[in-house]
N, C-alpha and C positions, 0 to 999 in steps of 0.2 A: 865426029861428035865434038872432040875438043874444040875444033875451029869454031863451031857455032856457039859454044860457051864463051869463047874469047870475043866473038862478035856481039854477043848479048852483053858482056861486060863492058866493051868499048862503047856500045850504045848507051849503057847506064852512065858511064863516065861523062859522055857528051851531054846527055840530059841533065846530069847534075851540075855540070859546068854552066850550061844555058840557064838552068834555074837560079843559080847563084848570080849570074850576070843580070838576069831579070829583077831579082830581088835587090841587087845593088842599085840598078837604074831606078827602081821605084823609090828606095830610100834617098837617093840623090834628089829626085824630083820633089819628094816631101820636104826635104831640108832646104833646097835652093830654089824651088819653083819651076826648075827646067830639068829636063833629062840631060845627062851627060853626052857631050858631043863625041861619041865613040865612032871614029871613021875607019877602023880596021887596020891601023898601022901596026898594032901590036898582036894581031891574030896569030902570028907565029910564036908569040910568047905570052900565051893566055894568063899564065901565072902573074907576069908583070902587070897585065891589064887589070886583072882583079885585085892585085896589091894596090895599084893607083886609085882604083874605085873605092876600096876600103879607106885609103888615106883620105880621099876627098870626103867621104861620108863621115868618118870619125873626126876630121879636122874642121878647119874654118874657111877652107878655099874650095871652090867648086873644081870638078874634075879637069876642065879645060885649063885651069890655072896650074894645077898639080901636074898635068901632062906636059905642058909648055915648059915648066921649070925643069922637069925630068929630061925632056929631049934637048934642051939647050945646054945641059951640064955635061 
């Protein structure tokens, strides 16, 4: 029983993360006119991916510029 509860919670977390990513992509598209070019390089660090998307949406540079600056430093 406990295992199924954990699986349900894991599924909930995954859905929540995917919903957040979708919302951030939509906000980015509204602000810059294009979706962010998320190619999966940070899927092993989804928190970093979300942080960079938030930085792009709240800042004045699109995701591709924010990601490029991050990966070159």
